[in-house]
TISE-499527 format. One record per residue: residue number from 1; x, y, z of N, C-alpha, C in turn; residue in three letters. Coordinates in steps of 0.1 Angstrom, whole numbers. Layout:
BEGIN
[NUM, [X, Y, Z], [X, Y, Z], [X, Y, Z], 'ALA']
...
end
This chain:
BEGIN
[1, [58, 643, 1446], [58, 636, 1459], [74, 636, 1466], 'MET']
[2, [74, 642, 1478], [86, 644, 1484], [91, 631, 1493], 'LYS']
[3, [103, 625, 1490], [105, 613, 1494], [116, 615, 1504], 'VAL']
[4, [115, 614, 1519], [124, 617, 1530], [123, 605, 1537], 'THR']
[5, [135, 602, 1539], [139, 588, 1548], [147, 589, 1557], 'ILE']
[6, [147, 584, 1569], [157, 583, 1580], [163, 570, 1578], 'LEU']
[7, [177, 568, 1579], [186, 553, 1578], [193, 554, 1590], 'ALA']
[8, [193, 541, 1594], [201, 536, 1605], [211, 525, 1602], 'ILE']
[9, [223, 528, 1605], [235, 517, 1601], [238, 513, 1615], 'GLU']
[10, [239, 500, 1620], [243, 494, 1634], [250, 479, 1629], 'SER']
[11, [258, 478, 1617], [259, 462, 1613], [271, 457, 1625], 'SER']
[12, [284, 468, 1628], [295, 463, 1634], [297, 473, 1646], 'CYS']
[13, [308, 481, 1643], [310, 489, 1657], [309, 507, 1653], 'ASP']
[14, [301, 509, 1644], [298, 525, 1641], [282, 523, 1640], 'GLU']
[15, [279, 534, 1649], [262, 538, 1650], [263, 550, 1641], 'THR']
[16, [255, 548, 1629], [253, 559, 1622], [238, 563, 1617], 'SER']
[17, [235, 574, 1615], [222, 578, 1609], [221, 589, 1599], 'ALA']
[18, [214, 589, 1589], [215, 597, 1580], [199, 602, 1574], 'SER']
[19, [200, 611, 1568], [187, 617, 1562], [186, 621, 1547], 'VAL']
[20, [178, 613, 1541], [181, 615, 1525], [167, 621, 1521], 'ILE']
[21, [166, 632, 1511], [154, 637, 1506], [156, 638, 1493], 'SER']
[22, [146, 630, 1485], [144, 630, 1474], [159, 628, 1466], 'ASN']
[23, [164, 617, 1472], [177, 612, 1464], [190, 620, 1469], 'GLY']
[24, [189, 631, 1478], [199, 639, 1482], [203, 637, 1498], 'LYS']
[25, [214, 633, 1498], [220, 630, 1513], [222, 645, 1521], 'ILE']
[26, [213, 647, 1531], [215, 656, 1538], [223, 657, 1549], 'LEU']
[27, [228, 646, 1554], [237, 645, 1565], [243, 631, 1567], 'ASN']
[28, [250, 626, 1575], [256, 614, 1578], [266, 614, 1590], 'ASN']
[29, [258, 613, 1599], [262, 611, 1616], [267, 599, 1617], 'ILE']
[30, [280, 599, 1623], [288, 583, 1627], [293, 587, 1641], 'VAL']
[31, [290, 576, 1648], [299, 576, 1661], [305, 564, 1663], 'ALA']
[32, [317, 564, 1665], [326, 554, 1663], [330, 547, 1678], 'THR']
[33, [333, 535, 1681], [332, 529, 1692], [350, 526, 1697], 'GLN']
[34, [352, 535, 1707], [368, 534, 1710], [371, 521, 1721], 'SER']
[35, [359, 515, 1724], [360, 505, 1734], [367, 494, 1730], 'VAL']
[36, [367, 490, 1717], [374, 479, 1714], [389, 480, 1713], 'HIS']
[37, [395, 491, 1713], [410, 493, 1709], [416, 485, 1717], 'GLU']
[38, [415, 485, 1732], [425, 476, 1740], [421, 461, 1739], 'LYS']
[39, [411, 456, 1730], [411, 443, 1730], [417, 438, 1716], 'TYR']
[40, [420, 449, 1705], [426, 444, 1694], [416, 440, 1684], 'GLY']
[41, [403, 442, 1686], [392, 436, 1676], [379, 440, 1682], 'GLY']
[42, [370, 437, 1675], [357, 442, 1677], [350, 430, 1688], 'VAL']
[43, [345, 435, 1700], [338, 424, 1709], [323, 427, 1709], 'VAL']
[44, [317, 419, 1705], [303, 418, 1698], [294, 426, 1707], 'PRO']
[45, [295, 419, 1722], [286, 422, 1734], [290, 438, 1736], 'GLU']
[46, [303, 442, 1734], [306, 457, 1739], [300, 465, 1726], 'LEU']
[47, [298, 461, 1715], [294, 467, 1704], [279, 469, 1704], 'ALA']
[48, [272, 461, 1708], [259, 460, 1711], [255, 470, 1722], 'SER']
[49, [263, 470, 1735], [260, 478, 1742], [263, 494, 1738], 'ARG']
[50, [272, 496, 1731], [278, 511, 1726], [267, 514, 1717], 'ALA']
[51, [262, 505, 1710], [249, 509, 1699], [240, 516, 1707], 'HIS']
[52, [234, 509, 1717], [223, 513, 1726], [227, 528, 1733], 'GLN']
[53, [238, 529, 1735], [241, 543, 1740], [244, 553, 1731], 'GLN']
[54, [246, 551, 1717], [250, 564, 1707], [238, 561, 1699], 'HIS']
[55, [229, 553, 1697], [218, 554, 1687], [208, 568, 1689], 'LEU']
[56, [203, 569, 1701], [194, 581, 1702], [201, 593, 1699], 'ILE']
[57, [213, 594, 1707], [219, 608, 1703], [223, 612, 1689], 'PRO']
[58, [226, 600, 1682], [230, 599, 1666], [218, 603, 1658], 'VAL']
[59, [209, 595, 1662], [195, 599, 1652], [189, 614, 1655], 'ILE']
[60, [191, 618, 1667], [186, 631, 1672], [195, 641, 1664], 'HIS']
[61, [207, 638, 1664], [217, 650, 1655], [213, 650, 1641], 'GLU']
[62, [210, 637, 1636], [206, 637, 1622], [193, 642, 1616], 'ALA']
[63, [184, 643, 1626], [170, 648, 1624], [172, 664, 1625], 'MET']
[64, [178, 669, 1637], [178, 682, 1639], [188, 690, 1628], 'ILE']
[65, [200, 683, 1625], [210, 688, 1613], [205, 689, 1600], 'SER']
[66, [194, 682, 1596], [185, 679, 1584], [176, 690, 1583], 'SER']
[67, [170, 696, 1595], [158, 705, 1594], [147, 698, 1590], 'GLY']
[68, [147, 686, 1591], [133, 677, 1590], [126, 674, 1601], 'ILE']
[69, [113, 676, 1602], [106, 672, 1615], [101, 657, 1611], 'ASP']
[70, [101, 650, 1622], [99, 635, 1622], [83, 631, 1613], 'LYS']
[71, [77, 642, 1614], [64, 640, 1608], [64, 641, 1593], 'LYS']
[72, [75, 646, 1587], [77, 645, 1574], [84, 635, 1567], 'GLU']
[73, [88, 626, 1575], [94, 612, 1569], [86, 603, 1562], 'LEU']
[74, [91, 598, 1552], [83, 592, 1545], [85, 575, 1546], 'SER']
[75, [96, 573, 1554], [98, 558, 1556], [112, 560, 1567], 'ALA']
[76, [114, 548, 1573], [125, 545, 1582], [132, 531, 1575], 'VAL']
[77, [145, 533, 1573], [154, 523, 1570], [162, 522, 1579], 'ALA']
[78, [170, 505, 1576], [177, 499, 1584], [187, 490, 1579], 'PHE']
[79, [198, 487, 1587], [204, 474, 1580], [200, 462, 1583], 'THR']
[80, [196, 454, 1578], [190, 441, 1581], [204, 429, 1582], 'LYS']
[81, [214, 432, 1576], [225, 423, 1577], [231, 423, 1563], 'GLY']
[82, [243, 417, 1562], [250, 411, 1572], [258, 420, 1582], 'PRO']
[83, [260, 413, 1594], [266, 420, 1604], [268, 412, 1616], 'GLY']
[84, [271, 419, 1629], [269, 412, 1644], [254, 413, 1645], 'LEU']
[85, [247, 400, 1652], [236, 400, 1653], [230, 411, 1664], 'MET']
[86, [238, 412, 1676], [234, 419, 1685], [234, 434, 1680], 'GLY']
[87, [244, 437, 1674], [246, 449, 1668], [233, 456, 1658], 'SER']
[88, [230, 445, 1649], [218, 444, 1642], [205, 447, 1647], 'LEU']
[89, [204, 440, 1660], [192, 440, 1665], [188, 455, 1672], 'MET']
[90, [199, 460, 1676], [196, 474, 1684], [191, 485, 1673], 'VAL']
[91, [195, 485, 1660], [193, 490, 1649], [178, 486, 1644], 'GLY']
[92, [175, 475, 1641], [162, 469, 1637], [152, 472, 1646], 'VAL']
[93, [153, 472, 1658], [144, 472, 1671], [141, 487, 1671], 'SER']
[94, [149, 496, 1669], [146, 510, 1669], [139, 514, 1658], 'PHE']
[95, [141, 510, 1644], [136, 513, 1634], [122, 510, 1631], 'ALA']
[96, [119, 495, 1639], [103, 492, 1637], [98, 500, 1646], 'LYS']
[97, [101, 503, 1659], [96, 510, 1668], [90, 526, 1665], 'SER']
[98, [103, 532, 1657], [100, 544, 1652], [91, 545, 1641], 'PHE']
[99, [92, 537, 1632], [83, 534, 1621], [69, 533, 1624], 'ALA']
[100, [66, 524, 1634], [53, 520, 1641], [46, 532, 1645], 'PHE']
[101, [55, 539, 1653], [49, 553, 1658], [45, 561, 1649], 'MET']
[102, [51, 564, 1637], [49, 574, 1630], [39, 570, 1621], 'LEU']
[103, [37, 556, 1621], [28, 549, 1607], [33, 553, 1595], 'ASP']
[104, [45, 549, 1591], [51, 549, 1580], [59, 537, 1575], 'ILE']
[105, [61, 535, 1563], [68, 522, 1559], [82, 519, 1565], 'PRO']
[106, [85, 506, 1565], [98, 502, 1570], [107, 496, 1557], 'LEU']
[107, [120, 502, 1556], [129, 495, 1546], [139, 488, 1553], 'ILE']
[108, [140, 474, 1549], [153, 468, 1551], [163, 469, 1543], 'GLU']
[109, [176, 470, 1545], [187, 471, 1536], [197, 462, 1536], 'VAL']
[110, [202, 456, 1526], [213, 448, 1526], [227, 456, 1527], 'ASN']
[111, [233, 454, 1536], [246, 465, 1539], [256, 463, 1529], 'HIS']
[112, [256, 450, 1521], [268, 451, 1513], [264, 458, 1498], 'MET']
[113, [247, 456, 1496], [242, 464, 1485], [244, 478, 1490], 'GLN']
[114, [243, 483, 1498], [245, 498, 1501], [260, 503, 1501], 'ALA']
[115, [269, 493, 1504], [283, 498, 1499], [282, 500, 1484], 'HIS']
[116, [276, 492, 1477], [278, 495, 1462], [271, 507, 1460], 'ILE']
[117, [259, 509, 1463], [251, 522, 1462], [257, 534, 1468], 'LEU']
[118, [267, 535, 1476], [274, 546, 1479], [278, 553, 1467], 'SER']
[119, [280, 548, 1457], [286, 555, 1442], [274, 562, 1438], 'HIS']
[120, [263, 561, 1442], [253, 572, 1436], [249, 581, 1446], 'PHE']
[121, [257, 585, 1458], [256, 597, 1466], [262, 608, 1459], 'ILE']
[122, [273, 608, 1453], [279, 620, 1445], [280, 617, 1430], 'ASP']
[123, [285, 627, 1424], [289, 624, 1408], [307, 624, 1410], 'ASP']
[124, [310, 616, 1400], [303, 612, 1387], [300, 595, 1393], 'PRO']
[125, [287, 592, 1385], [281, 579, 1389], [286, 567, 1377], 'LYS']
[126, [285, 556, 1382], [290, 547, 1371], [276, 541, 1364], 'PRO']
[127, [280, 539, 1353], [270, 536, 1342], [268, 520, 1343], 'ASN']
[128, [255, 517, 1343], [251, 504, 1340], [256, 497, 1328], 'PHE']
[129, [259, 485, 1326], [265, 477, 1340], [277, 478, 1344], 'PRO']
[130, [282, 479, 1356], [295, 478, 1361], [297, 469, 1371], 'PHE']
[131, [311, 466, 1373], [317, 456, 1380], [320, 463, 1393], 'ILE']
[132, [317, 460, 1405], [320, 466, 1417], [327, 452, 1426], 'CYS']
[133, [338, 457, 1428], [348, 450, 1440], [346, 454, 1452], 'MET']
[134, [336, 446, 1461], [335, 450, 1476], [345, 444, 1485], 'THR']
[135, [352, 454, 1490], [366, 446, 1498], [364, 454, 1514], 'VAL']
[136, [363, 445, 1524], [360, 449, 1537], [366, 439, 1548], 'SER']
[137, [363, 441, 1558], [370, 432, 1570], [362, 418, 1570], 'GLY']
[138, [350, 419, 1567], [342, 407, 1562], [338, 402, 1550], 'GLY']
[139, [342, 407, 1541], [334, 406, 1527], [348, 408, 1515], 'HIS']
[140, [350, 398, 1507], [356, 402, 1494], [349, 398, 1483], 'THR']
[141, [343, 404, 1474], [333, 401, 1464], [335, 409, 1451], 'GLN']
[142, [334, 401, 1438], [332, 408, 1428], [317, 408, 1422], 'LEU']
[143, [308, 418, 1421], [294, 419, 1420], [293, 425, 1405], 'VAL']
[144, [287, 419, 1399], [280, 424, 1387], [267, 433, 1389], 'LEU']
[145, [267, 445, 1386], [255, 453, 1388], [249, 461, 1377], 'VAL']
[146, [237, 452, 1374], [230, 456, 1361], [221, 470, 1364], 'ARG']
[147, [215, 471, 1375], [208, 481, 1378], [209, 483, 1395], 'ASP']
[148, [202, 497, 1399], [203, 499, 1414], [203, 486, 1423], 'HIS']
[149, [191, 479, 1419], [186, 468, 1428], [189, 455, 1422], 'LEU']
[150, [197, 453, 1411], [199, 441, 1403], [212, 438, 1404], 'ASP']
[151, [216, 430, 1413], [232, 428, 1416], [235, 411, 1417], 'MET']
[152, [244, 409, 1411], [248, 393, 1411], [263, 390, 1417], 'GLU']
[153, [267, 383, 1426], [278, 380, 1427], [284, 370, 1419], 'VAL']
[154, [294, 373, 1415], [302, 365, 1402], [315, 362, 1410], 'ILE']
[155, [320, 365, 1419], [331, 359, 1425], [333, 364, 1440], 'GLY']
[156, [339, 356, 1448], [340, 359, 1463], [352, 350, 1468], 'GLU']
[157, [356, 355, 1481], [367, 347, 1489], [361, 334, 1494], 'THR']
[158, [369, 320, 1495], [365, 309, 1499], [368, 310, 1513], 'THR']
[159, [374, 319, 1520], [379, 318, 1532], [378, 330, 1538], 'ASP']
[160, [392, 337, 1540], [390, 351, 1548], [388, 362, 1539], 'ASP']
[161, [384, 373, 1544], [383, 386, 1536], [395, 392, 1534], 'ALA']
[162, [399, 400, 1526], [410, 409, 1524], [410, 417, 1536], 'VAL']
[163, [401, 424, 1541], [403, 433, 1554], [407, 427, 1564], 'GLY']
[164, [405, 415, 1567], [409, 406, 1578], [422, 402, 1575], 'GLU']
[165, [429, 401, 1563], [441, 397, 1563], [450, 409, 1563], 'ALA']
[166, [449, 423, 1561], [451, 436, 1566], [453, 438, 1582], 'PHE']
[167, [444, 435, 1586], [442, 439, 1601], [449, 426, 1611], 'ASP']
[168, [447, 415, 1607], [453, 404, 1614], [470, 404, 1612], 'LYS']
[169, [474, 409, 1597], [489, 412, 1596], [494, 424, 1606], 'THR']
[170, [483, 436, 1605], [489, 445, 1615], [490, 443, 1630], 'ALA']
[171, [479, 433, 1633], [481, 430, 1649], [493, 422, 1652], 'LYS']
[172, [499, 413, 1640], [510, 406, 1643], [523, 413, 1643], 'LEU']
[173, [522, 426, 1636], [532, 436, 1636], [531, 444, 1648], 'LEU']
[174, [523, 444, 1656], [520, 451, 1669], [516, 464, 1666], 'GLY']
[175, [508, 465, 1654], [501, 482, 1652], [490, 484, 1661], 'LEU']
[176, [485, 494, 1661], [474, 495, 1669], [461, 491, 1662], 'PRO']
[177, [450, 488, 1669], [435, 486, 1662], [428, 499, 1660], 'TYR']
[178, [424, 501, 1649], [421, 492, 1638], [436, 492, 1630], 'PRO']
[179, [438, 478, 1627], [453, 481, 1620], [456, 484, 1605], 'GLY']
[180, [444, 480, 1597], [446, 483, 1584], [449, 497, 1580], 'GLY']
[181, [445, 507, 1585], [445, 520, 1580], [464, 524, 1583], 'PRO']
[182, [469, 518, 1596], [483, 519, 1603], [491, 510, 1594], 'PHE']
[183, [488, 499, 1587], [496, 490, 1577], [494, 500, 1564], 'LEU']
[184, [486, 505, 1559], [484, 513, 1548], [498, 527, 1548], 'ASP']
[185, [495, 532, 1562], [503, 543, 1563], [518, 540, 1564], 'LYS']
[186, [522, 531, 1570], [537, 527, 1570], [542, 521, 1555], 'TYR']
[187, [531, 513, 1548], [535, 508, 1534], [540, 521, 1526], 'ALA']
[188, [534, 533, 1528], [538, 541, 1520], [552, 546, 1519], 'GLN']
[189, [559, 543, 1530], [573, 547, 1533], [583, 534, 1530], 'GLU']
[190, [576, 522, 1524], [583, 513, 1521], [585, 504, 1509], 'GLY']
[191, [594, 497, 1506], [598, 490, 1494], [589, 478, 1493], 'ASN']
[192, [579, 479, 1482], [567, 470, 1480], [575, 455, 1474], 'PRO']
[193, [587, 454, 1473], [593, 443, 1466], [604, 438, 1474], 'LEU']
[194, [605, 443, 1485], [616, 440, 1496], [613, 425, 1499], 'ALA']
[195, [600, 422, 1501], [599, 406, 1506], [588, 401, 1496], 'TYR']
[196, [587, 386, 1496], [578, 381, 1484], [567, 372, 1495], 'SER']
[197, [558, 375, 1491], [545, 367, 1496], [535, 358, 1486], 'PHE']
[198, [531, 350, 1488], [525, 342, 1476], [509, 349, 1473], 'PRO']
[199, [509, 350, 1461], [496, 353, 1455], [488, 341, 1451], 'VAL']
[200, [475, 342, 1458], [468, 328, 1456], [458, 328, 1443], 'ALA']
[201, [461, 324, 1433], [453, 323, 1423], [443, 311, 1420], 'ASP']
[202, [431, 313, 1427], [421, 304, 1429], [415, 302, 1414], 'MET']
[203, [404, 293, 1412], [399, 288, 1400], [388, 300, 1397], 'PRO']
[204, [387, 302, 1386], [375, 313, 1382], [377, 327, 1390], 'GLY']
[205, [366, 333, 1396], [368, 346, 1403], [369, 342, 1416], 'LEU']
[206, [372, 331, 1423], [375, 330, 1435], [385, 338, 1443], 'LYS']
[207, [386, 341, 1454], [396, 348, 1462], [401, 338, 1473], 'PHE']
[208, [411, 339, 1479], [416, 330, 1490], [428, 341, 1496], 'SER']
[209, [427, 343, 1512], [435, 351, 1516], [442, 344, 1532], 'PHE']
[210, [437, 330, 1534], [441, 324, 1543], [455, 319, 1543], 'SER']
[211, [461, 314, 1532], [473, 312, 1528], [484, 322, 1532], 'GLY']
[212, [481, 337, 1526], [490, 346, 1528], [490, 348, 1542], 'ILE']
[213, [479, 349, 1550], [480, 352, 1564], [491, 342, 1573], 'LYS']
[214, [490, 328, 1568], [498, 319, 1574], [513, 321, 1569], 'THR']
[215, [514, 325, 1557], [529, 329, 1552], [534, 339, 1561], 'SER']
[216, [526, 349, 1562], [532, 361, 1571], [534, 357, 1583], 'ILE']
[217, [527, 348, 1590], [530, 343, 1603], [543, 336, 1604], 'LEU']
[218, [544, 326, 1595], [558, 319, 1597], [570, 329, 1592], 'TYR']
[219, [567, 338, 1582], [577, 347, 1579], [582, 356, 1589], 'PHE']
[220, [573, 362, 1599], [575, 369, 1611], [583, 358, 1619], 'LEU']
[221, [578, 347, 1624], [583, 338, 1633], [600, 334, 1630], 'ARG']
[222, [603, 331, 1616], [614, 327, 1614], [624, 341, 1614], 'ASP']
[223, [621, 351, 1612], [631, 362, 1612], [631, 366, 1626], 'ASN']
[224, [621, 366, 1631], [622, 370, 1646], [631, 362, 1654], 'LEU']
[225, [632, 348, 1651], [642, 339, 1657], [657, 343, 1654], 'LYS']
[226, [659, 348, 1642], [673, 354, 1639], [676, 368, 1643], 'LYS']
[227, [666, 376, 1644], [666, 389, 1647], [654, 395, 1656], 'ASN']
[228, [657, 395, 1670], [643, 400, 1676], [637, 412, 1675], 'PRO']
[229, [646, 422, 1666], [644, 435, 1662], [639, 436, 1648], 'ASP']
[230, [637, 424, 1640], [634, 425, 1625], [622, 433, 1624], 'PHE']
[231, [613, 430, 1633], [600, 438, 1626], [601, 455, 1629], 'VAL']
[232, [607, 459, 1639], [609, 472, 1642], [619, 482, 1631], 'GLU']
[233, [629, 471, 1628], [640, 477, 1618], [633, 475, 1603], 'GLN']
[234, [623, 467, 1601], [620, 467, 1586], [606, 468, 1585], 'ASN']
[235, [597, 476, 1595], [585, 476, 1594], [578, 481, 1582], 'LEU']
[236, [583, 491, 1578], [577, 498, 1564], [578, 489, 1554], 'ALA']
[237, [590, 481, 1551], [592, 474, 1539], [583, 461, 1540], 'ASP']
[238, [581, 457, 1553], [572, 443, 1555], [557, 449, 1551], 'ILE']
[239, [553, 461, 1556], [540, 467, 1553], [539, 468, 1539], 'CYS']
[240, [546, 472, 1533], [545, 477, 1520], [544, 462, 1508], 'ALA']
[241, [553, 453, 1515], [553, 441, 1508], [539, 434, 1509], 'SER']
[242, [534, 433, 1519], [521, 426, 1523], [511, 433, 1516], 'VAL']
[243, [510, 447, 1517], [500, 453, 1510], [503, 451, 1494], 'GLN']
[244, [513, 451, 1487], [515, 449, 1472], [510, 436, 1470], 'TYR']
[245, [514, 425, 1479], [507, 412, 1476], [491, 410, 1474], 'THR']
[246, [486, 417, 1487], [471, 418, 1487], [466, 425, 1478], 'LEU']
[247, [470, 435, 1473], [464, 443, 1461], [467, 437, 1447], 'ILE']
[248, [478, 430, 1446], [482, 423, 1432], [469, 411, 1433], 'LYS']
[249, [467, 404, 1445], [455, 392, 1443], [445, 401, 1441], 'THR']
[250, [439, 409, 1445], [427, 416, 1439], [424, 422, 1427], 'LEU']
[251, [436, 426, 1422], [436, 431, 1409], [438, 421, 1399], 'LEU']
[252, [441, 411, 1402], [443, 396, 1393], [428, 393, 1391], 'LEU']
[253, [422, 391, 1399], [406, 385, 1396], [398, 397, 1392], 'LYS']
[254, [400, 410, 1396], [393, 421, 1392], [395, 423, 1374], 'LEU']
[255, [407, 422, 1371], [411, 422, 1354], [404, 410, 1351], 'LYS']
[256, [403, 400, 1355], [399, 388, 1347], [382, 390, 1347], 'LYS']
[257, [376, 395, 1356], [361, 398, 1354], [357, 407, 1346], 'ALA']
[258, [366, 419, 1344], [361, 427, 1336], [366, 423, 1321], 'ALA']
[259, [373, 417, 1320], [377, 408, 1305], [365, 399, 1303], 'LYS']
[260, [364, 390, 1312], [352, 381, 1309], [340, 387, 1307], 'GLU']
[261, [335, 397, 1313], [322, 405, 1310], [324, 415, 1301], 'HIS']
[262, [336, 417, 1295], [337, 429, 1286], [332, 442, 1292], 'ASN']
[263, [334, 445, 1305], [329, 456, 1309], [340, 466, 1315], 'ILE']
[264, [340, 481, 1312], [351, 489, 1316], [348, 498, 1328], 'LYS']
[265, [333, 498, 1330], [329, 505, 1343], [334, 496, 1354], 'GLU']
[266, [343, 501, 1363], [346, 495, 1373], [347, 504, 1386], 'ILE']
[267, [342, 498, 1398], [339, 505, 1410], [348, 496, 1422], 'ALA']
[268, [349, 502, 1434], [353, 495, 1444], [344, 502, 1458], 'ILE']
[269, [343, 493, 1466], [334, 498, 1477], [339, 490, 1491], 'ALA']
[270, [334, 495, 1504], [339, 487, 1515], [350, 496, 1520], 'GLY']
[271, [355, 492, 1533], [363, 498, 1541], [378, 498, 1535], 'GLY']
[272, [380, 486, 1530], [395, 484, 1522], [395, 495, 1509], 'VAL']
[273, [386, 498, 1503], [387, 509, 1494], [392, 525, 1498], 'SER']
[274, [393, 524, 1511], [399, 537, 1513], [415, 534, 1516], 'ALA']
[275, [420, 521, 1511], [435, 520, 1510], [440, 527, 1500], 'ASN']
[276, [452, 535, 1504], [457, 545, 1493], [465, 536, 1482], 'SER']
[277, [471, 526, 1487], [477, 515, 1475], [468, 512, 1468], 'GLY']
[278, [458, 504, 1470], [446, 497, 1461], [442, 512, 1453], 'LEU']
[279, [439, 525, 1457], [435, 533, 1448], [446, 537, 1440], 'ARG']
[280, [457, 536, 1443], [467, 541, 1433], [470, 530, 1422], 'LYS']
[281, [471, 516, 1426], [472, 508, 1417], [459, 505, 1406], 'GLU']
[282, [449, 508, 1412], [435, 508, 1404], [436, 519, 1393], 'LEU']
[283, [440, 531, 1399], [443, 543, 1385], [450, 539, 1376], 'GLY']
[284, [463, 532, 1380], [474, 527, 1373], [467, 518, 1361], 'LEU']
[285, [461, 508, 1366], [454, 499, 1359], [445, 503, 1349], 'THR']
[286, [436, 512, 1354], [426, 518, 1346], [431, 525, 1333], 'ALA']
[287, [443, 534, 1336], [451, 540, 1325], [453, 530, 1315], 'GLU']
[288, [457, 516, 1318], [464, 510, 1309], [455, 502, 1300], 'LYS']
[289, [440, 498, 1309], [430, 490, 1302], [419, 497, 1296], 'LEU']
[290, [421, 511, 1300], [407, 519, 1295], [396, 520, 1302], 'GLY']
[291, [399, 516, 1316], [385, 517, 1324], [381, 531, 1329], 'TRP']
[292, [368, 532, 1332], [363, 540, 1338], [364, 537, 1355], 'ASN']
[293, [370, 544, 1364], [369, 538, 1378], [363, 547, 1388], 'VAL']
[294, [355, 542, 1399], [348, 550, 1405], [350, 547, 1420], 'TYR']
[295, [352, 553, 1428], [356, 553, 1442], [349, 561, 1449], 'ILE']
[296, [343, 559, 1461], [334, 566, 1470], [345, 576, 1477], 'PRO']
[297, [338, 588, 1482], [347, 595, 1491], [352, 587, 1503], 'LYS']
[298, [360, 591, 1510], [363, 584, 1522], [353, 583, 1533], 'LEU']
[299, [345, 591, 1535], [336, 590, 1547], [326, 581, 1541], 'GLU']
[300, [324, 575, 1529], [314, 566, 1525], [320, 552, 1523], 'TYR']
[301, [334, 551, 1524], [339, 537, 1523], [335, 529, 1536], 'CYS']
[302, [339, 535, 1546], [336, 526, 1558], [320, 525, 1561], 'THR']
[303, [318, 519, 1570], [302, 516, 1575], [294, 530, 1575], 'ASP']
[304, [285, 534, 1573], [277, 546, 1575], [264, 546, 1571], 'ASN']
[305, [256, 554, 1577], [240, 553, 1573], [237, 562, 1557], 'ALA']
[306, [248, 569, 1553], [244, 575, 1541], [241, 566, 1529], 'ALA']
[307, [251, 557, 1530], [247, 544, 1519], [236, 535, 1523], 'MET']
[308, [232, 535, 1532], [220, 528, 1537], [209, 535, 1532], 'ILE']
[309, [208, 548, 1536], [199, 558, 1530], [196, 556, 1515], 'ALA']
[310, [208, 558, 1508], [208, 556, 1492], [200, 547, 1487], 'MET']
[311, [203, 533, 1494], [198, 522, 1489], [183, 521, 1492], 'ALA']
[312, [179, 526, 1505], [164, 530, 1508], [157, 536, 1498], 'ALA']
[313, [163, 548, 1494], [158, 557, 1483], [153, 546, 1470], 'HIS']
[314, [163, 540, 1466], [155, 531, 1454], [148, 523, 1457], 'TYR']
[315, [148, 515, 1470], [141, 507, 1473], [127, 512, 1476], 'LYS']
[316, [125, 523, 1480], [111, 531, 1484], [106, 534, 1468], 'PHE']
[317, [112, 539, 1458], [108, 541, 1444], [100, 530, 1439], 'LEU']
[318, [105, 516, 1443], [98, 506, 1439], [89, 498, 1449], 'LYS']
[319, [87, 506, 1461], [78, 502, 1470], [83, 489, 1475], 'SER']
[320, [94, 487, 1479], [100, 475, 1485], [102, 477, 1501], 'GLU']
[321, [88, 475, 1506], [89, 478, 1522], [88, 463, 1528], 'PHE']
[322, [90, 461, 1540], [89, 451, 1547], [80, 454, 1561], 'CYS']
[323, [76, 442, 1565], [65, 441, 1575], [74, 444, 1590], 'GLY']
[324, [64, 445, 1600], [68, 444, 1614], [74, 432, 1620], 'MET']
[325, [74, 422, 1611], [79, 409, 1616], [92, 407, 1612], 'ASP']
[326, [99, 417, 1606], [114, 415, 1602], [120, 411, 1615], 'VAL']
[327, [134, 405, 1607], [141, 402, 1620], [155, 404, 1612], 'VAL']
[328, [167, 407, 1619], [182, 409, 1616], [185, 394, 1609], 'PRO']
[329, [195, 393, 1600], [200, 383, 1592], [215, 386, 1592], 'ASP']
[330, [221, 379, 1601], [236, 382, 1604], [244, 378, 1592], 'ALA']
[331, [240, 369, 1584], [246, 364, 1572], [238, 367, 1557], 'ARG']
[332, [231, 376, 1557], [225, 380, 1547], [235, 381, 1534], 'MET']
[333, [229, 378, 1525], [234, 376, 1512], [230, 387, 1501], 'LYS']
[334, [237, 389, 1492], [233, 399, 1479], [223, 392, 1472], 'ILE']
end
């Protein structure tokens, strides 16, 4: 039996569609939203409107480029949550209508589970069980993955996500939106030990990033009083020092989790997994501790429908479908 699924991702500010056939991703069409740049952050209402504008063209391109006729689809999948409620509603509404029209099953997908399952799009694939650190603008989690659909959160942030710490710092430094990639770019040119910021060591496997955000705010305030050109003159070193501290905080807990669960299969996922500093330090740590490390291709790190499609494939094989009464869940948990 040929299993072909159309997947839709609309959780935040990327509209994406992908077609998967028998576990093979045929395409990954993504439309980004530039409307948020002048506001320095995602504006939920504008994101919803942009999804409405982009969704049909993106899905049309996904279907055409896949060479699959809509009558050949086995199911329609969509992101149920977590995410922005208005954005999720756009994707959910279309998926329900499309599935109803074609009289095929509907598959709801957890966005964070999908990030983890992006590791199964290409080789090499992690072996079970493995620990995945999901790092994004909204989440920082350590997840014990026993099987494709058997996951347990064993550690997470008590306040802010690491992606937010990257983006907020970039905004304080006057970098363009989205700031994380720009901070990463400048960090590569700076000295990571130039300035010292606190590493929050929370109990167990918990993370906290609110403290370092406050520390950076006061650090910049105090130094700008002494020298109005402080940021401009030391931008690379500031970025490198902040990035070094954030990565050190992440790896502190990741190493602890791997030791506690006696697991050497380690993966990272989510938007921050694209960070070059994190990738480099994870590679160095893997060499020291004998880890097998898995990192998705850059196109599968940020929000995309290919990961939704991969998650939907495994759910289809277990006949995990949902009804037409399904609604978005902005705070959906793994």
